[in-house]
N, C-alpha and C positions, 0 to 999 in steps of 0.2 A: 504494500500500500504506500502510496506517495503522500507526503506531508500535505501538499496543496489540496489533494482530493479530500483528505480527512478534515482540513480546515474548512473547505467549501461545504462539506457534508454537515459540519457543525452549524455553519451559518444557515444552510438550508433548513435544518431542524428548527433553528430559532425563528426563521421566517414562517414556517408552517405553524408554529405555535402563535406567533404574532398575528397571523391571519385567522386565528381561532378555528383551525381545522385540524385534521389528522392526516397521516400519510395517504390513506385511502381517498379521502375527500380531495386532497391536493392532487393526487394522481389522476382522479377523474377530471378535475378542472383543467389540467395541462395535457390531458389525453395521452398519458403513459401508464404503464402497469404499476401497481403498488409495489411489486417486488423490485422494479427498477428504481423507484423513489427510495426504497429501503436501502438498496445498494449505494445510491448516491449519498444518502444520509450517513451511512457507515464508512464512506470513503473508498468503497470497492470500485466504484465507477465515478467518472467525472460528471459534472452537471451537463446534460445534453442540450443541444440546440432546440430540441422540441420543448423542453422545460422553459428555456429562456424565451422562446417565441410565445409560449403560452402565457408567461408572466407579462411580457410586453403588450400582448393583446388584451389581457383581462385585468391586470393589476398595474395600470400605468404609473402608479406612484411608487412601485417597488424599484429600488436602486439596484439594478442588476450588476453594476460595477462593484457595489459593496458585496454582493453575493459571490462574485468571482474572486475579488481581491482582498476584501475586508476593509477597503478604504472608503471613508465617507459614512453616511448614515444609512440605515436599513431602508428608510422611505424618503422619497423626494417630496418636494412641495406638491400640492394638488395641481393637476393639469390646468392650464389657463382656460381652455374651452371644455367644460364638463360634457360628458357623453350625453347627459340628459337635457342639454340645451335645446335641442330640436323639440323634445317632448314638451318643454316649458313653452316654446313657441306655439306648439299645437294647442296647448291648453289656453293660451291667450287668443287663439284664432276666433273663438266664439265671442270674445269681448271686443274685437276689432280686427279688421283685415290686416294680415301680414303684408308688408310692402315687399315687393320683389327685391329691393335693395337689402332688406333685413335677411331674407333667405340667402341671398348671394353672400352676405357677410358671414353667415354661419357656415356656408359651404367653404368659403375661402379659409376660415379659421380651421376647419377640419382638414383641408388640403395641406395647410402649413404643419399641422400636428402630424399628419401622415408622413410628410417629408422629414420632419424631425425624427420620427420613429425609424424611418428607413436609415437615416444617418446613424442613429444609435445602434441599430442592429448590425450595420456594417462595422462599426467600431468595436462592438462586442464580439463579433465573429473574429476580428483580427486579434483581439485580446485573448480569446479562447485558443486560437492557434498558437499564440506565444506560450500560454499556460501548458498546453499539451506537449510542446517541444521541451519543456523543462524536465 
């Protein structure tokens, strides 16, 4: 077992606990088997791209850099454009018509967020490659 994998596994266990779930619930959320999550927690396997992608898609405030390296905080600040922003707009629809400009602003905000996530994924894939070479 490699020291880095063990440390990442310990951080993964901390994250699972902070998300108020267990290995089975977390495995279902990121779409991997519970046995694979268990191997990652024990440091037998490194944290997979599937787990990282699942976190980036579902828990945008999780600091994946912290998970991989231990640097920084476990959670990032809340995203600038909440996922439920469109739903709030829909709720307001009955109270007054949404302007096309409002809808376009929400879409542009989401486009920027998607691009930021793509950059983060690329950076994290590079970091994972470095970690695996160690």
